Structure formats: C-alpha cells, structure tokens
N, C-alpha and C positions, 0 to 999 in steps of 0.2 A: 631777859633771857627767854629763849624759846626752846620748845621741845618738839621733836618729830616722833609721833607715835607710829610704830611699825604696824601695818595691817597685813592680814593674811592675803595671799594672792587669790585672785578670782578670774573667772572667764568673763571678758567684756562682750565678745561677739564671736560668731563663727561665719565662715564663708564656705559653702552656701549657708544662708541664715536659717535659724530655727523656723520650721514650717515651710521651707522651700519645697516645690514640687517640680517634676519633670526635669530634674537635674541630669545632665549627661553623665552616664556611668563612668566616663573617663575623667571626670572632674576630681581634683584633689580637695581635701577638707582642711581648711586653715583655721586654727584655734588661736584667737587673740587674747592673751592674758593681760592682767593689770601690771605685771612686771615680769621680768625674766624668771623662768622657773626651771627646776630640774625635773626630769621625767625618764621613764624607761624608753629605750629605743628598740626594744625587741619587737619582732614581727608577730602578728597574729594570723593564723591560729597557732602556729608552732614557731618558737617554744611558748608563745603566749605573752601578751603585754599586760602588766598589772596596772599601768597608768590609764589606759584607754580601752574602751570596749565598743564594739559595733555589732549590733544585732539587727538583722534584716528579716522581717516577717517571721520572727521567732527563731531564726537560725543565725549562728555566728558568721560574720563575714570577715574574710581575710583583709589585711592591710599591712603596709610597711610604714615606718616612720622615717621621713626623709630629713628631718631636722636633727641637728646635733645638740645634745643636752650639755649645759643649760641653754635656753633660747626663748625668744618670744618674737613672733608667734611660733607655734608648733604645727608642722604640716604632716598630714597623714595621706597616704595614697591607697585608696581602697581597691580591692579586686573588682575589675569592671564587671565580669560575668556574675559575681556574687551579689552585687548591689543593683544590677540592671533590672528595671521593672519592679523594684521593691521599695517598701517604706522602711527606712532604717533609723534606728535610735542610737545616737552617739552618747556615750557616757564618759565623762572625765572623772576619774576616781580621786576624790579629795585626799584620801590618806596617802596616795602615791604621787602627789604633786606638792612640791615645796618651793618657797621662794629662794632667792640666791643672794640675800643680803650678806654683806661681809661684816657688819657691825653688831649683829645680834644672832641669836640661834635661829635656824630655819623654822619657818612657819608653814604648816600645811594649809590647804584650802579648808574652809569652814564646812563645806558640804559638797556632795557630788553635783556635777552640772550635767544636764541632759539637753539634747537637741534632736528634733525629728526632721529627717530629710527624705523627701521622696525622689527616687531616681527613675528616670525614664529609660528607654532602650535606644540603641543606635542601629539604624538601617544603612546598609551599603548596597551600591548598585550591583545588578546581576545581569548576566548575558547567557543565552542558550541558543543552540542550533536546532532547527526544526526541519523534518522531512515534509515536503508538501503533502497535504491531505491526511497525514497521520497524526493522531492525537499524541501529544508529548506528555508523559506522566513522570513527574520528578518527585521522588520521596524526600524526606528530610535530609538524608545524607547519601553519599556515594555516587549516584548517577549524575553525570555532567557537573560534578562538584556539589551536588545536593541542592535542596530547596533554597528559597531566598534567605532563610534564617542561618544557613551554614556559614555565611561570612558576616552576619549581623551580631550585635551584642544585645541579645534579648533578655538573658537571665530569666526572671519570672515574667518578663513581658511577652508580647505576642503581636502578630499582625492584627490590627484593629479594623482595617478597611483598605480598599483599593479602588482604582479607576483606570480609565484609558487616559494616558498622559496628554496634557499636563495635569489632569485631575488625579489626585492621590487618594481620594475618598469617594464615597457615594455607594459603594457596594460592600456589604458586611462580609467579613472573613467567613469562608465556608460556602458562600453563595456563588452563583455563576453570573458573570457579566458578559452579555452579548454586546460586543463593541461595534457591531455592524458587519455587513457582508464583506467589506474590504479588510477587516481587522481581525476577525475570529472571535472566539469565546474563551474566557479564562475563569477557572475556579481556583481561588487562592485560599488555602486554609490558614488558620491562626498560627500553626507551627511552621509555616513556610513551604510546606509541600503543595503541589499544584498540578492541575491538568490544563493544558492549552490545546485548543482545537484551531488549527490554522484556517485561514479563509479558503474557500473553494476557488479553483481555477487560477490561482496566483502562485508565483514562485519568484525567487531572486528579489526578495524584499525584506525590510525590517519593520517591526511593529513594536511600539513602546508602551508599556503599562507602568503604573506607579502605585506604590503602596505606602501605608502609614503604620508605624508601630507604636507601642505604648510610650507615651510621653510626647508624641507628635512628630518624631523624626520621620523622614520620607526617603525613598530610594526608587530608582527606575529598574524595570525588568525589560531588557531588550531581547526580542525574539528575531532571529535571522532565519528566514525560510530559504532553504537551499535552491540553487538554480539547477533543477533537473526535471525530468519528465514526471508526470503525475499519474497516480493510479486512481481511477474513478470507481466508486463503489455503487453497485446496483443490486438491491436485494428486495425481492418481492414481499418479504415479511417486514420490511422497514415501515416506519410511519410516513405519512404524507408530508409534503413540504420539505423533502430532503434536498441537500445541495451537492451530494456526491462525495463527501468526505467520509473517512472511516467512522466518525461520530454520527454523521447524518447522511446515510446513503439515500440515493434515489430509490423509489420503490417500483419504478417502471423504466424500461429501456426506451420506449416511444410513447407518444401520447401527451396529454396535458400534464405539465409539471414534471416531465420525465427527463432522463439524460439527454435524449435527442432534442428536446424542446428548450432546455434550460442551460445545459452545461457549456461553459466556455472552454471546451477541450481544445487541445492543440495537437500538432503532428507529433508522433512518437509516443503519445500517451497510451496507457493500458486501461482497459475496461474489465472490471472483475464482476462476474455475474453469479447470483444465487437465486434459485426459485424460477418458476415459469415466467417467461417474458414474451411480449409481442414484438415481432420484428418490423422491418421496414427502415433499417438503418444503413447509411452509407458511411464507411470508415474514412477518416482522414489519413493522409500519407503516413506510413510507418506505424499506424496504431496496431495494438495487440488486443486480443480478447481471450480471457481465461475464465473458465467456469469452475464450479465447486467439484466437478468430477476429475480434475487434474491431479495427477500424482506428483507433479512438480509444484513447489511452493511459489507464492506470488513474487517473492523477492528475486528468486532465480529467473523466473519467467520474464519479469518486467525489467530486470536489471537495476532496480531501485533498492539500494541498501539502506534500511532505516537507521537513523541515528540512535545512540543510546537513550533509552527512555521511550522509544517507540517500537512497535512490532506489527507486522501484518497478522491478521487473524488466521487461524488454521482453517483450511478448506473443509467444506462440509462432507466431501466424499460422494456427493450426489450431483450428477450432471444436470444442470438446468436445461430446460427445453425452450427453444425459441420457435414460435409459430407465427404465421401471417396468412393473409387471405388475398390471393390474386395478384400479389406483388412479389418482389424479391425480399426475402427475410433479411439477408445480409449481403451488402454489395461492397466489393473491394474498391479501393481508390484507384483511379485510372491515370495516375500521374506518370506512369511509364517505368522504364527499366530500373531506375534508382529506388523505386518504391519497394518496401518490404512489409509483409504482414505475418503475424503469428496467431494461430487459432488453436486453442487447446481446452479440453475438459468440459465440453458441452455438446448438446444435440440440437440440430435444427430439424424440426418436425414438419407437420402439415403446412403447406403453402398454398393449397388450392390447385385445381387442375390447370389454371392459367398462371400460377405462380412458380417461383423458383426458390429453393432453399439458399443456395450460395452462388453468387455470380460475380464476374469481374472481367473487364476488358482493359488491355494494356496495364495489367496489375503488377508487373514487375516480378517479385519473388514471393511465393506463399509457402510458409511452413505450417503444416498441420500435424496435430498429434492428438490422440484420444478424442477424436471428433467423429460424430455419427450424423448421417443424413438419412432421414426416413420420413414416412408418411406419404401423403399424396402431393402431386406437383413435381416439377422437374427438380431433381436433386442437385445437379451441378451444371453450371454453364460458365466455362472459362475460355477466354480467348486472348492469345498473345501475352504469354507470360510463362513462368515455370514454377514447379514445386521446389522448395528448398531441400537441402540435404536431410535425409532421415525422415521425410514426411510420411505419415501414415494415418489411416482412418480406421475406426472400429467397424465400419460397415456402411453400405449404401443400400437403401431400399425405397422404392417408390411404386405405388399401385395405380396411379392415374395421373396422366399429364397430357395437356394439349400440345406439348412440344416433345422434345427428346426426354429420355430418362436421365441421361448424362451426355453432355456435349463438351468435348475438349477440342478446341480449334487452335492450331499453332501453339500448342502448350508442351513444354518439355519438363525435364527433371524427374526425380524418383517419386513414386507413390506406391506404398505398400498398404494393402487392405488386410488388416488382421482379422476382419470379420467378413461375412459373405456379401456378395452383390445380388440383389433380387429386384428385378425390374419387370413390371407388367403394366398393361393398360395404357401404354403410351400411344399418342396419335402419330408422333414422329418416330425417328429411329430410337430403338431402345438404348443402345450404347453407341455413341458416335465419336470417332477420333479422326480428325482430318488435319493434314499439314503438320503432323506432329514432328518434333525435332529429334535429331539423333540422340540427344541427351535423355530422351524419355525412357524410363524403366517403370513398368507396371507389373505388379505381382498381386494376384488375387487367388485366394483359396475359397472355392464355392462361388461360382459365377453362373447365375440363373437368369436368363432373359427370355421372357415370353411375349410374343408379338402376335396379336390377333387381327389387327388392321393391316392394310397394305403397307409395304415398305420393309426395310431390313430390321431384323432384331439387333444385329451388330454390324457396324460399318467401320472399317479401318482403312483409310485411304490417304494417298499422297504423302507418304513419309519422306523426310529428308535425312539421308544418312542411314544408320542402322539402329533404330530403336529396339529395345528389348521388352517383350510383352510375354508374361508367363501367367497362364490361366489354368487352374487345377479344379477338378470336380465341376466340369462345365456342362450345363444343359442349355441348349438354344432351341427355341420353339417358335416357328413362324407359320401360322395356318393360312395366311393370305399374302405372304411375301417371302423374302429371302431370310434364311437364318443367319447367314454370314456373307457380307460383301467386303472384299478387300481388293486393293489395286496397288501395283508398284511395291510389292512386298514379298518377303520370304517367310514361310511358315514352317516351323519345326514342331512335330507332334511328339508327345511323351505319353506312352501307355494309353493311346487312344483306342477305343473299341472300334474295330473295323469288321466289315463283312467281306471285303475284297481289297486287294492291294491297290493303293492309291499313290499318286505322285505327290511329292512334298512341295507343292507350290499352289498359289492361287494367283493366276495371271501368267504372263509369258516372259518377255525379255528382261534380263537383268534383275529378276525379282529377288534372288537370294541376297542381293546387296541392299535391299530396302528394309527388310524387317528381320528380327530374330524373334519370332512369335511361337511360343510353346504352349501346347495344350496338354493337360493331364486329365485322363478319364473323361473324354469328350463324348457327349451325347447330343445328337441333333435329330430333330424330328419335325415333321410337318403334319398338322392335324393329329391323328392318333398313332401315326407310324413312328416308331422309335428304332434306333440302331439299324437304320436302313442305309444302303449305299447312297452316296450323294453325287450330284452331277453339277458341273460348272457350266454356265451359259456365258458366251462371249458378250461383253458389253463394250462401250466405247473405249478406245485405246487399249491399255493393258488390263482393264478391269475384268474380273471374273466373279460370278455370283453362284453360291451354293443354292440349288433349286430343287426341282422335282427328283425324288429318290428313284423314280421308276426308270429314268433315263440312264444310259450307259455312263459309267464313271470314266471320266477322262479329264486330265489337267485340273483336278479338284482336290479338295481335302480328303 
C-alpha cells in the first residue's frame, strides 16, 4: 500500500525570472506554481488584489489578472507606464493562495514568494518639421506632439544618450551634438525635450538622429527641413565662426568669415542685419534685406512662416548702418525685369567720395521702405528698372561725391521720401533724372541741393510720358552752374516765391505733355543771391536752363 502526502502549493518560477533586468514594460508576468491554485482576480490598485502585490521603487504599480481562478500558471499584466524604468518587487501572498485538490482540504502556501524584476523603457520613432535656419525648440508636451518622450513609455526611465543615426549613443542626454555642417546640431534632454539647429544653406532635406532610453531601447528622430527660402542672420554682436543660422549668425556682412565669403545663399533668400556692417555686397536675384530698424517683422517681410516650435527674434528697433570705402556698398542684381528686391529698416552711410551707397543696373523692381542713405559718396545710382508700389525712404543726404549725388536713369515707379533730401559737394550733377518713365512719381518734402562746382544742381531731362514730380520746401543753389536744368517737360509750381510773373514751363514745344512737376516753396539762388528772378538760356533742342538772375525772365521758372 502506498500513500500520497499532499504538499502545500509553491511557486516554481516566474517569467521574467527573479533578478531579470531591462525587461520591456509591456511584458506580462507569468507565475508558475507547483499545482493549480485558487487566487484573487481583482485588479490593483483598485479595488486591490489580496493575492499579489507589485511595488516599484517603493510605489504600488497597477496590474490586471488575466488568468481565471483556479489556474496554473497565473498571468499578471502590469501597467506599462508604472513599471517602465523601475525596479519592481512581486509578492505572492501565501495566505491568499490555496491549492485546488479535490480529495483533501485546501492548503495555503507555506510562505510568501518574492521576485525582483527590473523594467526598462520603450522608445518610439519621432518626426518633426523644421524651418530652414530657425532653431526648433520642442518641450516635453504640446508643440508638434511634444518631445521624444511623448510617445515613449519611459515611466521612471529617461533618455540616456543619443547620436547621429545609425549611432544611438555617444552623446550624453543634455549635451549638444554637432553632427557636422550638413546635419546640424541637436541638444536632447533626458525628459525628451530638445533643441535642433538645422544646417546652414540647406533646405528640402531630412536628417535622422537616434536616441537610447533606460533599458537600452532605441528610436529614431527624423527632422524634415522645409523646401523654402532661407533667412540669413548677420549680427555684429555675434561670435566669430558663425554660419548664418538663428543660433549662429555671421558677425559680418563682408570680409573674412562673413556672409559674403561663406554663405551658400540662394535666389530669393532674405538677409537680416543687426549692428554696424561693412558693405561691398552684390545681391542675388530676388534677395531681400531687412534691418533691425524695420517696423515690419521678419516673417511678414521674408514670407517665411516658422513652424510650431520656431520663431523669428524680435527686431532691435535700431537701424544698422552699412558703410564702405570707394566702392558700392550694396549692389542690386542685374538679372532684368523679372528680378525683385526689397530693402527695409537699415541705413547705408559713408561710401567715400568715389563710392556709392546703393546702385543697380537692369535691376527689375526695387521696393524700399524705412531706408536711409546718408554720409559721403553718391547716395543712389539706379538705371533701367522701377521702384515697387509704396516705396519710400526716410531721407537722402550726401556731402561729397566725385559723381552725382543721386542718379536715376530710365527709372520709373513711385518713390516717397518721408525725410529731406540734402545734397552738397558733388562733382557731378547733384540730382539727376534722365529718361524717366511715365510711371515715375517722386514726392519729397525738404529738397535742398547745393552745387559749388560747374554743372547743374538738379537735372530732369528726356521724360517719356507724363511723370509726376512733387518737391516741397525746395532750395536750389548753384554758384558756378545751373540750379535747374530740364528738357521736354512741363513744370507746375505750387506756392513758389516769385518776384515777377513767370511762365509755367521750362523748354518749348509740347512740354506740358512731358512732366507734371510741382514745386512748393521754391527758393533758387546763385552765390549769395536769393529769391531773385531767374532766366532760362536756350540749350540744344528743347532744353532750357535756369541761369543768371540778372537777365530778363522769359520762358523760365
């Protein structure tokens, strides 16, 4: 005769095993007993399970029981986020586990069973959109779906390291990785928030980084840089070795290591300036230049709308000054009628007697606003193009030029000068307009041209159609030449100071069809004589010249 002695149930093993580490937090826990047992199937934490307990880093972790009692094995499904990145202790409560024998009374386990299981974290791939040249700052939640952890299962885990794919480690969380000029720089924090600086001069591309979380799981971060024009940052206060992005501006417009020397800029890009700069730059087709003195923000001016997580900086409110010596400080592109430029919020200053502030030939359309030209040198030299709608300058001033003060040749479109014009010390004509188009409209309040050398202070000749020119508070002075030379044009005077009645024309046949030229509060003098009658001298063709005030007034202003 043989006898079977009934033994109390016991735990043989668990999966994951006692002492396991870096277990995926999505893993179930299977408890293998010596026989089928009865147990509670309640969930934890509510209403609470008396048969099993799971404590992770001192905190209760939730789970559900997926097995039906009685059973062997018993499977628990822990809460992923509550076990991720934590060391958890599983306790099987002996008093709440009983065998399921039919031939004898139930027997409970002899003692509690415990197992320690270390859970890792789970990383999932991420993707973000980037505006060229603008730093992308993504917090843990919200913006573009949040940081890398937003779709990960980290729990108490964290980002432990990252790299440029395929490397997923090499840079500690919180540090910055410079992945090279073609890839940009990434700072990825332990909580998944990050800042990405896209590469300079590139767009329409993707760049992939990779990161590692607690437990060793990895995931990719894919950055897609949009296909659109770029804004180049040039700030005199920036550190050396800049590349032109928001994070690392150039500190100079021209010269060694500057925008002009280094930038891989393209047609239609925008250049944003802060601080004093040295000129000598020729723009590419369609490029725009904005300075800190603009009242229009960079996004509106450039047409570049930053993605969520990026923003253009606020403008300083101070107009940067571009200067040069004996050259042209800023030259427009000469690609013809299809070309467009916009200039706003800065000043072009001294260019030297032989230099020019702003010049362009076959430049297409130029839109200007909140722009000032001053100092020595020729202020403006434009030929064959037009000003865009609403164009205006804050003022033009030049004190010495080996050429004209202002030269507009075959140039049309509207130009409003909200500030005064002051020209003196020029070798050539002070203000020269020739072959101007019918579309030309020029309005100036405060027009002062002083000419001490031979030649005209102001010359307006050979118009096509009927341009409109309105000058108020005008003073023209020519001690060795003509104050005003005009041909083939009609002049209208407003509130001009006169000593004798004068005829409303400068020239002869058909002149009223050539200009609509208005003067307000006109003063002309030669030498020390002011408010004197003026006389026209016949020149070639229809041209007439205001000259000696002693001569009889006839056919003149």
